[in-house]
N, C-alpha and C positions, 0 to 999 in steps of 0.2 A: 294223687290222690282227687279223686272229681269232687268238683268244687259244687255248691248249693247257691241257689238264690233265693236272697233273703227278701221278701218283700217289702216294699216302702209303698209311702202313699203315692198317689198318681201326680204328675207334674204337670201344668200348663205348657201352652207353646212356647216356644221362645218369641223375643218381639222379635226376631227379622225373619219369622215363619216363611216368609212371603219366596226367600231363597231356597225353600225346597221346591218351588214349584216347577211344573214343567208347562212353559206358556205354547210348544207345539200344541197341546190338545186343544188350547181353546180355538186357535188357528184351524184345525181338523174339525169342532164343534162347528163352525161358524161353515166351512165347506159342505158338512153333513146335511148342514138346517136348509140351505140353499139347494142340494140335490135332490132329497125327499120331499122338499115341497115342488118341486116342479115334474114330479113324476104324477102323470093322469089317472093311474092305477093304484088308490091307495092300499089296494089287497094286497101288495109287492111288500109295503113296510109293514103290514100289519103281520105277514105272515112271520117278516125277521123279526120281530121282535115276541112274537110268541115262541118262537124256536128257540130263542134267547134267553125266554123265562124256562122252559123246559130243562136249558141245558144247567142254568142255575140251580135249579131245582133238584136236579141230580148231582151235581157235582159238591153242591155245598153238606150233602152228607157222605159221598162217597169220598169224600177226603177227608172226613172225619172219624172213616170205619164203621158207619152205621151197616153200612150195605159194599158190599165188590162187586161194582161194575165198568168191565170192560170198556175200553172210546170206541171198539165198533157195535158195541150194546147200546151205548149211550146214543151215539149218531142215529140209530134204527129209532130210540123213544123221542130222541129230538124230533126227526122228521113224520113220524107217525103216530104220536102222542102217548102218553104214559098206560100202559097197555103191559099187564101183569103177563100176559102170553110171551111176551117178548123178554122177558126177564129171566135169568136163567138162573135153577134152581139153587146152585151153590152160592148164590148172590150173598146170601143171609143164611142164619139158623133158625129164621122167620119164614113164612110161607110167601110164594112170590104175591100172592094180595095182600101181604099184610107189608110188603116191600113197596108196591105201588101206591097203597094208600101215604104211605109216611114220604113218597115223592110228592105225591099230589098234595098231602099238608103244605110240603116247602113252596110248592106252587102258587096254593091260596092266599100264603101269608107274603108273595111278591107280589100276588094282585092288590092286597092290601095294601102294599108302601107305595103302587099307584095310588088307589082311593086315597091313601092319609096326604098323599100331595096335594091331592085334586082339594081336600077339604081344607088346604091351608093352617094344616094343627102343628103344635109346636110338638119338639119331642120330650119327652115325661117320663120319669122310670115306671109308672102308670102304664105306657104303650108299649115300653121295654117288657114289661111283665107279659102284658098280652100278645107281645110276639113271642114271648117261651112257650108260654100255653099251646098256642098256635101250633108254633112248630113242634111240638112233642106232642102233640093229640093223640096219638095211636102208641106212644112207647109209656109203658107203664109200669114200668119198672130201669133200675141203672144198677150197674155192677161197680161196690166199691172195694175199698180193701181196709180187713181189721187192723188190729192193734199188731197182729200177730201175721201179718204179710197175706194171710189167705183172702180169694175173693170170693163173695157171694151177692147175692141180689137182693136190693132191698127198695119199697116202693118210690117211685118217681114222684114227686111233689113237681105240678108243674104253673108258672108264676109265682110262684116263693122264693125268696133267699133263703141258700142255705142255711143249714142251722151246726152243721159240723164241718170243718175242715177238707178243700178238696185239694191235696196237694198233692200230683203226682211224681212217682220216681221214675227218673230216667232208665236208659239202657244202662247208662255206665253207672248207676247207683244213685246218682245224685237225687235233692231234691227239688221242684221248683215250688215255692212257696206263694201262693195267691193271698190275695186279703182275707184275716181272720173274719170269723164271722160275724162278731160283735160290731166289724167296722163297715161292714156293706153298705149297711143306708146311708150312710154319711158321705162316704165314696161316691157312690150313684147319684147324690144330689149335688155333688162338687162336678160330678160329668157333665151332667144338664145344664146346672150352671153354667160353667165353661162354656159349652157348646154354643147355647144362645149367644154369649158374648162375641161367639167366635164367628156367629150368624152377623153381628150387627159389623163386627170388622173386618167382613168380606174375604175373609180367609181361604185362598185358594181352595177348591172343590180338592182335589186328591191331596193336598194338604191336611185337611179338617177330616175326611175320609180313612186317612191313614191314623190319625191320632186318636180321633173316637174309638177306630177297633183298636188298636194296641193298649190304649188304657182302659178300654171296655176287660179283654182279657187280663187286665194286671189284676182287675180286680178280681173276675170270675164268679159275678155274684150267683149262680144258680151250679144246684147239685150236678147237672148233664148239659148238654147241648147247648154251653157256653162259644164255641166255635160258631154256630150256625147262627144265634143272634148278633154276636160281633159282625159278623159276614150283612145281616139283613141292615143290621142300624148303618154301616157303611155304603151297601147298595142304597139304601133309602137318599144318604148325603148327595150320592151323583144322580138318581133321579131326579129329585127336588132341581138340580142344575139341566137336567133335559139331555143327561147321559147313560150311561148304560149299568146295569148292576154290576156289583163284583164277582165274576167267574173264575174263581181260580181251579185250574184243571188240578186232576191227581197227577198229572205232569210235573206239575209246578208244584208241589205240597213241597218237598226238600230246602228249595229256595223261600218258598211264601215261611215254614217255617224258622230257617234260619236268619228272613227279615225280621221276623219278631222277637228274635232273641237280641238282633244288635240292636233292636229299639228299644229294648230293658233296658241297655244300659244309656239312653240317651239318646241315640242317633237314630231319627225317623226317615233317613233317605231312602235305604232299601227298599223300605216297605212304601214308600211313596214312588218311587219308583217301578216296583211291581206293582202297584195300583194302575199307575200310569200306562204302563204296558200289556194291563187290560185293557185298559178304555182303547187303545191307539190301536190295538189287534179288531175291537168290534169297530171303531170306525173305519177301518178300510177295508173292513167284510161288507158293512151297511155303503159303502160308497162305490166297491164293486159292484156290488148288488143293484145301486143304483144304477150305475153305468149301462148295466147288462140288462137291465130292465127298459133304459132309453138309451140306446148310444147317437153318439153323437152324426148327427147328419149336416152339418156343415162345417166350413175349413177352420173357422170360429171355436164352434163348440168342440170340435177335438184336439185345437190348442190346449183350449180350457181344459180340457177332460185331461188331456199330458199333464198340463200343469199342477193340477189337483191333487194328480196320483204321484208326481215327482216331490211335491210338498208331504202326502202323507206318509211320504218313505225315508222322509228327512233329507233328500239329497240337495233342497234348495230353501229358504225360506219363504214368507208369505211377504209379498212385496209392503205391507202393513210391517211390519219387521223393520225393514230395511229403513224407516224413519227414522228408528233410535240412531241409527248412523248418521243418518242426515241430521239430528239432533245434537249430539255430539260433534258431529264436524261444526257445529254453529258456534256450540259454546266455548269449543278449544279456538275460533276465530276471536271469539270475546273476551277471551282469557287473554291471549296474546295482545289484544288492544289495548284490557287492565294494566297488564304489566308492561306496553310501552310508556302508559304515561305514568309506573314507578321509575320504571327507567328514564326518561326525562326529569323528572322532577331529582334522582339521584347525579344527575349530570350538573345540575343546573346549583345544588346544593353543596356538590362534595366533589366532583372531575372538574368543574370549573376552578377550583381553586387549587388542584391537587393532579399534579400531572404521573399518568400513568395510573389513575383510578380510575378504570372502564366497566362501564353497565353496558348489556346486551341483553336482547330479547332474541328470542328462535321459536319456531312450530315444529313438528315434523312430524315423525311416525317412526315405531317398530323401535326397540332396545330397552334397556332398563328395564328386564322382565326379572332377575334378581331383585330389586328395589320395590319394584311394583309385588308382587308376591309376598314380601317382609311387612312391608306396612300392612298391607291388606290380612296378613294374617294376626297383630297387632290391632286392627279393626274388627277381625271376626268375619269375614265374607271370602269365597273362594273365587280370587280376583282369574282372571284366563287372558294372560298377555298376549297371545297368540289370537284374539277378536279384538278388530275395531283398535288397534295398540295407538293412541294419538298423543300429542303431548305439543305442552307451551311451555318454555322456562326463560328465567331471567337469571345472566350469569354476573357475579360478581367480581372482579379482580382487582384486589386491593394486595397485601402484604401476599395473600393467599387466596387461592381460587373458592368459591365458592358457588352452588346452584341452589333456585328455588324452581321447583318442579311440577307441574300442573299434568296429571297424566290420566288418558280416560282409554278405557278399557272394558274385556267381556267379564260378565258373571257367569260362571258354573262351566261345565265341561264344555259346553255347545251354544250356540246362539240361539236365545229364547227371546230376543227384542228386547233384553234387558242388559244395561251400559251401566260402568259406573265411572265414576270419578274419583280422585286421589290428590294428596298434598303432601309433600315434601321437601326439607332441604337438605342438602348434603354438603359437606365442608369438603375440600381437597382431602382425598386418601382418608375420609370417613364413610361410617354406614348413612345410610337415610335417616332423616328423624322426622318422623310424621306433623305436619301443620294442621290437621284437621281433628274431630274427635270424632267423627263419623264419615265413612265414605257417601259422596253424591250422587242419587242412583236415578238412573235416565231410561223411559221406557217408551216402546210405540204406539202407548194410547194417549201419549200429553201432547198439546201443541207446544209449538218452540217458544211462543210467547211464553206461556206458563212454566216452560222451563226454565225458561233465563230469568223470572221473578223468584224461582227459589232460589236460582244458581246464585245469582250476585250477591246477597249476605253471605253465602257459604263460603263466595271467592275472597268477598272482603277480608272476612275472619281469616281463612288459611293466608292469606297475603302479609294478613300484621302477625299471625304467629311467625310467618318465616322470618319476618326484616326484623321481628324481635330476637328471633334463635341468631340471625346472622349477625347482629349487635352483640350478643354474648360471646361470639367466635371472636370480635376484635376485640372486647375485654380481656378472652385467655390469651389472646396473642401479644395485649400491652402487659401481662404479668411477668 
């Protein structure tokens, strides 16, 4: 039996929202800024942005079924401008001139977003209503389904919240329930309030855009055009950051809808990933354009160009990301030094009066994947032991063996300049028991001294807990 989706109030981002980010985009953005600013003819960049605006204007209606325009026609309109004569008759049940006017409305809205950013305005419910009114300027009616399942047209109210439910029936017969009309104003107020808080928290761009887009679609505040408004406000987030609007092509529609449905269950990763892929595609397109407009004339410039291309393709990390690995190595050495101090104290207080009781320290790389993943699951982050798997340990040998391990490893499926440290105690023949309430985050943007200042109290707390767990093991042996 098909399962209905029941509406629930929108939820804020989780505390660890930064784990959803793709820091690869930050590196691409920096390279893009450097490349485009070196071009003598800035008209090349202006033309590139203008073509992106046309593509956004076409695709944001295309993906919603407002009209049907194939990729070939889309590319002609992108290159030659929004011209009714280039639009096929079968694109809509409306005239070619009407379709061109709707697309131009979309383009004008995108231009308005750039003006909004220049004016340094804050996102408000009033501005969202303005977006809706502008996007649907040339659309006067909307198809709705009555209580008997029959379609009929009714007047479309623009820039006004819905007054009746707009819950669509899916192909499998199930209903997707959006926010009831009576709750729309309060939910929209909550949406913009949380967004303002996210701006203060400096939530990563692609994460905030995905969150804002999805939560807006959960509310579905207008009778029609909600998808276009959602893509407009998501684009606004990217534009504010100096990135590109959200261009979801018709060929990506199924993946896009699936990502939104996964987000309904509380998982934004697929939608963040799709928005990241869009941005990456556009950054690489811009970098290729910059290269063609100004090909390298020296060996050094050619080497830099190849490096930037490989970074953009994800084949190598930017040099600055490697700094995270260097910081992790430094912290691992710091942990070994601290463990040496603990081992010396244990030898002096225990080993000196009881032969056979030994305490050894070591530092190394690789292994312990199972234990790292188990602790990471408890701490709710995606550990990647395949990346920068460094460790420091203190081994206790009394009547039984045990060890206290400080692990340094990757976060996420691929290296993005972020690593983590965790701590666990493990008795002989037993599974790991974590010694920390949270993992320690390492990132490429921080200086070594700053990381050490944060790391020392985290390490101290972890070692104290680890020693307490060892003491409990000794008590257990005595019983």
